[in-house]
C-alpha positions in Angstrom: -35.8 -4.6 28.8 -39.6 -5.2 29.5 -42.2 -3.2 28.5 -43.3 -2.4 32.2 -39.8 -1.4 33.1 -39.4 1.0 30.2 -43.2 2.5 31.7 -42.0 2.6 35.0 -39.0 5.0 34.0 -41.4 6.8 32.1 -42.9 7.6 35.6 -39.7 8.3 36.9 -39.2 10.8 34.4 -42.1 12.2 34.7 -42.1 12.6 38.5 -38.2 14.2 38.0 -39.9 17.0 36.0 -42.6 18.0 38.1 -40.0 18.1 40.7 -37.5 19.8 39.0 -39.6 22.3 37.4 -42.1 22.5 40.1 -44.9 22.5 37.7 -47.3 20.6 36.8 -49.1 21.4 33.9 -46.5 20.1 31.6 -47.3 19.0 28.1 -45.9 15.9 26.1 -44.8 18.5 23.5 -43.9 21.1 25.5 -40.2 22.7 24.9 -38.6 21.8 28.0 -35.9 24.3 27.8 -38.6 27.1 27.0 -40.5 26.0 30.2 -37.5 26.6 32.4 -34.8 23.5 32.8 -31.5 24.2 32.4 -28.8 22.0 30.4 -27.1 20.9 34.0 -30.5 19.4 34.8 -30.5 17.5 31.8 -27.2 16.0 32.3 -28.6 14.8 35.8 -31.7 13.0 33.8 -29.0 11.5 31.8 -27.3 10.0 34.8 -30.6 9.1 36.4 -31.9 7.2 33.6 -28.2 5.3 33.4 -28.7 3.8 37.0 -32.1 2.5 35.7 -30.3 0.7 32.9 -30.7 2.9 30.1 -28.2 4.7 28.1 -29.6 8.1 26.4 -26.8 10.5 26.3 -27.4 14.0 27.2 -26.9 15.5 23.6 -29.8 13.2 23.1 -32.0 14.4 25.3 -31.6 18.0 24.8 -31.8 17.9 21.1 -35.1 17.3 21.4 -36.4 18.4 25.3 -39.6 17.2 25.0 -41.7 14.5 26.9 -42.7 12.7 23.5 -38.9 12.8 22.0 -37.7 11.3 25.3 -40.3 8.6 25.6 -39.3 7.8 21.9 -35.6 7.6 23.3 -36.8 5.7 26.1 -38.5 2.8 24.2 -35.8 2.4 21.4 -32.4 2.8 23.5 -30.1 0.5 24.2 -30.4 -1.2 27.9 -27.1 -1.7 30.0 -27.0 -3.2 33.5 -28.3 -1.2 36.1 -25.8 0.3 38.9 -26.1 -1.7 41.9 -23.6 -0.5 44.3 -24.9 3.4 45.0 -25.6 2.9 48.3 -23.6 0.4 49.5 -21.7 0.9 52.9 -18.0 0.8 52.1 -16.3 -2.1 53.9 -12.9 -1.8 53.1 -11.1 -1.5 56.2 -8.9 1.6 55.3 -9.4 4.6 57.0 -8.3 6.4 53.8 -9.4 7.1 50.5 -8.7 8.4 47.0 -9.2 12.1 45.8 -11.0 12.8 42.8 -9.5 14.1 39.7 -10.3 17.8 40.7 -9.8 17.2 44.3 -6.3 16.4 43.0 -5.7 18.9 40.7 -6.6 21.3 43.7 -4.4 19.4 45.9 -1.4 20.2 43.7 -2.5 23.5 43.5 -1.6 24.3 46.9 2.4 23.8 46.5 4.2 26.8 46.6 6.5 25.8 43.3 3.2 25.6 41.2 2.5 28.5 38.9 0.0 31.0 40.5 -0.4 28.2 43.3 0.5 28.1 47.0 -3.1 28.7 47.7 -5.7 26.3 48.4 -9.3 26.0 46.6 -11.0 28.4 48.5 -14.2 30.5 49.4 -15.0 33.7 51.9 -18.4 35.0 52.7 -19.2 37.9 55.1 -22.8 37.6 56.8 -24.3 40.8 58.5 -26.5 40.3 61.1 -28.1 41.3 64.4 -28.2 40.1 67.5 -26.4 36.6 67.0 -26.1 34.9 70.5 -22.7 33.3 70.4 -23.3 30.3 72.3 -26.3 29.3 69.5 -24.1 29.5 66.6 -21.0 27.9 68.5 -23.1 25.4 69.4 -24.9 24.9 65.8 -21.6 25.2 64.1 -20.2 22.2 65.8 -23.5 20.3 65.5 -22.9 20.6 61.4 -18.9 19.6 61.5 -20.2 16.3 63.3 -23.6 16.3 60.7 -21.3 16.5 57.8 -17.8 14.2 58.0 -16.3 16.2 55.2 -16.2 18.9 57.5 -13.7 17.0 59.3 -11.6 15.7 56.6 -8.2 15.8 56.6 -5.7 15.0 53.6 -2.4 13.6 53.7 0.5 13.9 51.3 0.5 11.2 49.7 -2.9 12.4 48.2 -5.7 10.9 50.5 -8.4 11.4 52.4 -10.0 10.6 55.7 -12.2 11.7 58.1 -11.3 12.4 61.5 -13.3 12.0 64.8 -13.5 15.5 65.8 -13.2 18.7 64.1 -10.2 20.7 63.9 -11.6 23.5 66.2 -14.8 23.4 68.3 -14.6 27.3 69.4 -16.0 30.3 67.4 -13.5 33.0 67.3 -15.0 36.4 68.5 -13.8 39.7 67.7 -15.6 42.5 70.0 -15.7 45.5 68.0 -18.8 47.6 69.8 -17.0 50.3 71.1 -14.6 51.3 68.4 -15.9 54.1 66.5 -16.6 54.0 62.8 -13.5 54.7 61.7 -11.2 52.1 63.9 -14.4 49.6 63.5 -13.4 49.6 59.7 -9.7 49.5 59.3 -10.2 46.4 61.8 -12.7 44.6 59.7 -10.3 45.5 56.7 -7.8 43.6 58.4 -9.6 40.6 59.5 -10.9 40.1 55.8 -7.4 40.4 55.0 -6.2 37.7 56.9 -9.2 35.1 56.5 -10.3 35.6 52.9 -7.1 34.0 51.2 -5.7 32.1 53.9 -4.2 28.6 53.2 -6.3 26.5 55.2 -4.3 23.7 57.2 -6.1 20.7 55.2 -3.4 18.5 56.3 -4.3 18.9 59.9 -8.1 18.4 59.1 -8.6 22.3 59.1 -10.7 22.4 55.9 -13.7 25.2 57.4 -13.7 28.1 59.4 -16.3 30.6 61.1 -15.3 33.5 63.1 -18.0 36.1 64.7 -17.6 40.0 65.3 -19.9 41.7 67.7 -20.5 45.5 66.3 -22.6 48.3 67.4 -26.1 48.4 68.1 -26.6 44.6 68.4 -25.2 44.6 64.9 -22.7 41.4 63.7 -20.9 40.2 61.0 -20.0 36.4 60.6 -16.7 35.3 58.6 -17.1 32.0 57.1 -14.3 30.3 54.6 -14.3 27.2 53.6 -11.6 24.9 51.5 -13.4 23.2 48.2 -11.5 20.2 48.9 -14.6 19.3 50.9 -17.5 21.4 49.3 -18.7 22.5 46.2 -21.2 25.5 45.3 -24.5 23.3 46.4 -22.3 22.1 49.7 -21.9 25.7 50.3 -25.6 26.6 50.3 -26.4 23.2 52.2 -24.2 24.2 55.0 -25.5 28.5 55.2 -29.1 26.5 54.9 -28.5 24.1 57.8 -26.8 26.0 60.0 -29.4 28.9 60.3 -31.7 26.2 60.6 -30.0 24.6 63.3 -29.3 28.0 65.0 -33.0 28.5 65.5 -33.5 25.3 66.8 -34.3 22.4 64.2 -32.5 19.0 65.2 -30.9 17.5 62.1 -29.3 13.8 62.3 -25.8 13.1 61.7 -24.9 12.1 58.1 -22.8 8.9 58.9 -24.8 6.1 57.3 -23.2 6.8 53.7 -20.3 8.9 53.5 -18.4 10.6 50.7 -15.6 7.8 51.3 -19.0 5.1 50.0 -19.7 7.5 47.2 -16.0 7.3 46.1 -15.6 3.3 46.4 -19.0 2.5 44.7 -18.2 4.5 41.7 -18.4 2.4 38.6 -16.7 3.1 35.0 -18.5 2.2 31.8 -15.3 0.9 30.3 -16.5 1.2 26.6 -17.8 5.1 27.3 -14.9 5.7 29.2 -12.7 4.5 26.0 -15.2 6.6 23.8 -14.9 9.6 25.6 -11.2 9.3 25.9 -11.1 9.0 21.9 -13.4 11.7 21.5 -10.8 14.3 23.5 -7.7 12.8 21.2 -8.8 13.4 18.2 -10.0 17.2 19.7 -6.5 17.9 20.8 -5.3 16.4 18.1 -7.3 18.9 15.6 -5.5 22.3 16.4 -2.9 24.2 17.8 -3.9 24.5 21.5 -2.6 27.9 23.4 -3.6 29.3 26.6 -5.8 32.5 25.5 -4.0 35.2 24.6 -4.9 38.1 26.9 -2.9 41.2 27.3 -1.1 40.4 30.4 1.9 43.1 32.0 3.5 40.1 34.0 4.0 36.3 33.2 1.8 33.9 35.8 5.2 32.1 36.2 6.5 35.3 37.9 4.1 35.9 40.5 5.1 35.4 43.8 1.9 35.6 46.2 -1.2 34.6 44.1 -4.0 37.0 45.4 -7.7 37.3 44.0 -9.5 40.5 43.6 -13.5 40.7 43.1 -15.3 42.8 40.6 -19.3 42.7 40.7 -21.8 44.1 38.3 -25.4 43.1 38.8 -28.2 42.9 36.1 -31.2 43.4 37.5 -34.4 41.3 37.8 -36.5 43.0 35.2 -34.0 42.8 32.1 -32.8 39.7 33.2 -36.1 38.2 33.1 -36.2 39.3 29.7 -32.9 37.9 28.7 -34.5 34.4 30.0 -37.0 35.1 28.1 -35.7 35.6 24.8 -33.5 32.8 25.2 -36.0 30.4 26.1 -37.9 31.9 22.7 -34.9 30.6 20.8 -34.8 27.6 23.1 -31.7 27.9 24.7 -30.5 28.3 28.3 -29.8 31.4 30.7 -26.4 29.4 31.3 -25.5 29.2 27.3 -26.4 32.6 27.1 -23.7 33.6 29.6 -21.3 31.6 28.5 -21.7 33.0 24.7 -21.6 36.4 26.4 -18.1 35.5 28.5 -16.7 34.1 24.8 -17.1 36.9 23.0 -15.7 39.5 25.5 -12.7 36.9 26.0 -12.4 36.8 21.8 -12.5 40.4 21.6 -9.8 41.0 24.3 -7.5 38.0 23.1 -7.7 38.5 19.5 -7.2 34.7 19.1 -8.8 32.2 16.5 -9.7 29.5 19.2 -9.2 29.4 23.1 -10.4 27.0 25.7 -12.9 28.1 28.6 -12.7 25.6 32.0 -16.5 25.0 33.3 -16.8 23.3 36.4 -20.0 20.6 35.9 -21.9 19.8 39.0 -21.9 16.1 39.1 -24.0 15.6 41.9 -26.9 13.1 41.5 -29.8 14.0 43.0 -31.9 11.2 42.7 -29.9 9.7 45.4 -31.2 10.6 48.3 -28.0 10.0 50.3 -26.5 12.7 48.5 -29.1 15.4 48.5 -28.3 16.9 51.7 -24.4 15.6 51.6 -21.4 17.8 52.0 -18.2 17.2 49.6 -17.1 18.2 46.1 -18.8 16.4 43.1 -17.3 18.8 40.9 -16.2 17.7 37.1 -14.3 19.5 34.6 -15.2 20.5 31.3 -13.1 21.9 28.7 -15.4 23.9 25.9 -13.5 25.5 23.0 -14.5 28.9 21.5 -13.8 29.2 17.8 -13.6 33.0 16.4 -16.1 33.2 13.2 -16.4 36.8 11.6 -19.8 38.7 10.8 -21.8 36.1 12.7 -24.8 37.5 15.3 -25.0 36.4 18.9 -27.7 34.0 18.4 -25.5 32.2 15.6 -22.5 32.0 18.0 -24.8 31.3 21.0 -26.2 27.9 18.9 -22.6 27.1 17.9 -21.2 27.5 21.3 -24.3 25.5 22.4 -23.4 22.6 20.4 -19.9 22.5 20.9 -20.8 22.3 24.6 -23.4 19.3 23.9 -20.8 17.7 22.6 -18.2 18.1 24.8 -20.5 17.4 27.8 -21.6 14.3 26.4 -18.2 13.0 26.4 -17.3 14.0 30.1 -17.0 10.4 31.7 -13.2 11.7 30.4 -12.3 14.8 33.2 -11.2 18.1 31.9 -8.3 17.1 34.4 -7.7 14.1 32.3 -7.6 16.1 29.1 -5.4 18.7 30.5 -2.9 16.0 31.9 -3.3 14.6 27.7 -2.4 17.9 26.4 0.7 18.6 28.8 2.0 15.5 27.9 1.7 15.8 24.3 2.5 19.3 23.9 6.0 19.1 26.7 4.6 21.5 29.0 3.1 22.1 32.3 1.0 25.2 31.3 -2.6 25.4 32.2 -4.1 26.1 28.7 -7.5 27.2 30.1 -7.2 29.3 33.0 -10.5 31.3 32.5 -13.2 29.9 34.6 -16.9 29.7 33.6 -19.0 28.8 36.9 -22.7 29.5 36.4 -24.6 28.8 39.4 -27.8 30.3 38.8 -29.8 27.1 39.2 -28.9 26.9 43.1 -29.4 29.9 45.4 -26.1 30.2 47.5 -28.4 31.7 50.6 -32.2 30.6 51.4 -34.9 32.7 53.4 -34.0 30.5 56.5 -30.4 31.4 56.2 -31.2 35.1 55.6 -33.4 34.9 58.8 -31.3 33.5 60.9 -28.0 34.7 59.9 -28.6 37.8 58.0 -27.6 38.6 54.2 -24.3 37.8 52.5 -22.4 41.3 52.0 -19.2 40.1 50.7 -17.4 37.0 48.9 -14.3 35.9 47.2 -13.0 33.0 45.7 -9.9 31.8 44.8 -8.2 28.7 42.4 -4.7 27.9 42.3 -3.9 28.0 38.1 -6.7 30.5 37.6 -6.6 34.1 35.9 -9.6 35.0 35.8 -13.1 33.2 37.7 -17.0 34.3 36.1 -18.8 33.1 38.7 -22.9 33.9 38.4 -25.4 34.1 41.0 -29.0 34.7 41.2 -30.3 37.3 44.5 -33.5 38.5 45.0 -34.3 37.8 41.4 -31.2 39.4 40.1 -28.4 38.3 38.1 -25.1 39.1 40.3 -21.9 39.0 38.0 -18.8 38.2 40.0 -15.3 38.4 38.6 -12.3 36.8 40.6 -9.0 37.8 39.4 -5.4 37.7 39.9 -4.8 41.6 39.1 -1.3 41.6 39.2 -1.2 39.6 35.7 -2.9 42.0 34.2 -2.7 45.9 32.8 -4.2 48.6 34.9 -8.2 49.2 34.4 -8.7 46.0 31.9 -10.3 43.7 33.8 -12.9 46.7 34.6 -13.3 47.2 30.8 -14.0 44.0 30.2 -16.6 43.2 32.7 -17.9 46.6 31.6 -18.4 45.3 28.0 -19.7 41.8 29.6 -22.2 43.5 31.4 -23.3 45.8 28.3 -23.1 42.7 26.1 -26.0 41.5 28.2 -28.0 44.7 28.6 -28.1 44.8 24.7 -29.8 41.3 24.5 -32.9 42.3 26.7 -33.9 44.2 23.0 -34.5 41.5 20.2 -32.8 43.1 17.4 -29.6 42.7 19.2 -29.8 38.8 19.2 -29.4 38.8 15.3 -27.2 41.8 14.6 -23.9 40.9 13.5 -21.4 40.8 16.2 -19.0 43.6 16.7 -15.7 42.1 17.9 -13.8 42.7 14.8 -14.3 46.1 15.6 -12.8 46.4 19.2 -9.2 45.2 17.9 -8.1 48.7 18.8 -9.1 48.0 22.7 -6.9 44.6 22.5 -3.9 46.4 20.7 -3.9 49.3 22.9 -3.5 46.6 26.1 -1.4 44.5 24.0 1.0 47.5 24.3 1.4 46.1 28.1 2.6 42.5 27.1 5.4 42.6 25.5 7.2 41.1 27.6 5.4 38.6 28.2 5.2 37.8 24.4 8.9 36.6 24.9 8.0 34.9 28.1 5.6 32.7 26.3 8.3 31.8 23.5 10.2 30.7 26.2 7.8 28.2 27.6 7.3 26.8 24.3 4.1 26.5 25.4 1.9 24.5 22.5 3.2 24.6 18.7 6.6 25.1 18.0 8.4 28.2 18.6 11.4 29.9 16.9 14.7 28.8 18.8 16.5 31.9 20.5 20.0 31.6 21.3 22.0 34.3 23.2 25.4 34.7 24.0 24.5 37.3 27.4 24.0 34.8 29.6 24.7 34.7 33.3 27.0 32.1 35.1 24.5 29.8 36.5 22.9 29.7 33.2 26.3 28.7 31.1 26.6 26.2 34.1 23.4 24.3 33.1 23.6 24.1 29.3 26.7 22.3 29.9 25.0 20.2 32.5 21.8 19.7 29.7 24.1 19.0 26.9 26.0 16.5 28.7 22.6 14.4 30.1 20.6 15.3 27.0 23.4 14.3 24.2 22.8 17.6 22.3 25.3 20.0 20.7 23.1 23.2 20.8 20.6 24.4 23.6 18.9 27.5 24.3 17.6 28.7 27.5 14.1 28.6 26.3 14.2 25.1 25.1 11.2 23.3 26.5 12.9 20.3 28.6 10.5 17.6 27.2 10.4 19.0 23.6 14.5 18.7 23.3 14.2 14.9 24.6 13.8 15.0 28.1 12.1 12.6 30.6 11.9 11.9 34.2 14.7 9.1 34.2 17.5 12.0 32.9 15.7 14.3 35.3 17.0 12.4 38.1 20.9 12.7 37.0 20.7 16.4 35.8 19.2 17.2 39.3 22.1 15.0 41.0 24.7 17.2 39.2 22.9 20.6 40.1 23.5 19.4 43.4 26.7 18.6 42.9 27.8 21.8 40.9 25.6 24.3 43.1 26.1 22.8 46.6 22.3 22.2 46.9 21.6 19.3 48.8 18.3 19.2 50.5 16.9 22.3 48.5 16.1 20.9 45.2 14.1 18.0 43.9 12.9 17.1 40.2 9.8 19.4 40.6 12.3 22.1 39.6 13.0 20.8 36.4 9.4 19.8 35.8 7.6 22.8 36.9 10.3 25.4 35.5 11.0 23.4 32.3 13.5 25.5 30.6 16.9 26.6 31.4 16.3 30.2 31.7 13.2 29.9 34.7 15.5 26.9 36.2 18.5 29.2 36.2 16.2 31.9 38.0 14.8 29.5 40.5 18.7 28.3 41.8 19.6 31.7 41.8 16.9 32.6 44.4 17.7 29.5 46.4 21.3 30.9 46.4 20.4 34.1 47.3 18.5 32.7 50.4 21.5 30.9 51.7 23.5 33.6 51.6 21.2 35.9 53.3 20.6 33.1 55.7 23.9 32.8 56.4 25.5 36.4 56.9 
């Protein structure tokens, strides 16, 4: 690469840094993490440099986050071919286009036969305002739906997406509650929340978002906004609220049709060399330890949940205390997001009493250097798995540094996505179990609501989200300088009050970090086994279910003579098709030699033996895996048929 080209890239870095930090007094030896740069922003810079023809990894950039160090990397880095397709219009002649890995995982999770499935990846928000004009709001919403093509997206049964000419609905529903007394109004608002907050939008018909309005007394209003996250990431939600407010106040915005998410997907280029190295990195990691999902105390197995329902818990770290935590984090050359991740990992460690487990991190991979993507509504999320390993008698700071290093190492190999990693784990271990059902979604870099949205529409007063397959989703936001800690969880699987205790402990952990001494004091997790043991009393049945699942690693095989009629018949069918003599009802189908070809024969025989023709498919095996669970499903189907025939 010519000297002038590298000089130009240095100017690009300087401009990007000033725009990102909103500061002009940055010296070449300043530690940029101390100046407020986040790890997510450093990842974005790595992507920008790649587009400019330089391969500089995220790990190298964050190892020494100063301009001087970065300029040295620019001078000595390996050059690659510059991306040339970034802004090209797609002309493939097809209406539909592929889903991303993350979209596909959300889409599959909508199926009723998935564990903790049957729900969309869905966000629901309530906004309290005053003097909202229905017609102006309705017009603004329609302009927004036509401005952003993904608000008119439809998802097809074969796992594709396409953009429709018109949105699912152009009319905002209005609830007139202005004449109700306070008690009646609360009942009605609770009913609306109950109906909307967990609804499964009909994405196959193009219903991907909704806006509704309630008129209350004294000119007060409440806006109900919900969105399927197949079409939007967290930044997209912020964009939508901001632009809805702007259009409502009279601002004219053009429709974004010149370059769409379809064009972005079709323009994506994969560096095969990096992809192969990243795939090998994850293969080595998967093979390096026995992977199990977090051993949190559960009162009910996730597989037993018939209707997935999420509840939100919230705690607030006040602005002055959060500022002190950030100040101390910067002094240790760490980012606020890594502090939150470490605190979360320590709380999970305390309640799992487990040596090692994965946490699931959404990465927001939107390339903000691409002008076409800055205001685009779409889901640019990638998934990153980060493992946490228990180390006794270590300080919070030592744990922070260790987790930060793991995050950097893993994120530097994120071209092979976390969705693909989980598929590989499932394949190698013979299970469909989600090994990372605990989420860490850090949204502190970009505000969800803006001054414009608050002025036009009002303030957000309630929010809840849901994600198929997830047990616990930790989300963090900044609101008026305060740090908002939100836990969305499937409460039905957890012992009563346990999540409140966990979240209270997280809050206490963070508040302790306002004091310098607590960063270097020895962690207290080893003294909290009593909490784990007390809740684990609720969990004895689930431990049995875990052994039935044979999730990851060899489990002792259990044989019993106390079987149901259905289980006995299933054992005979499996023995015949798998050609083995002894089978436990808890054996994992894949572990004992099953495959998709044998599954076809097994399903055909199940249909014949139990007289079930159209009620089952091979999915019965792939989503249940053991005779015990398959038999339960068959019994449920037979019972439903009997009830219906009566």
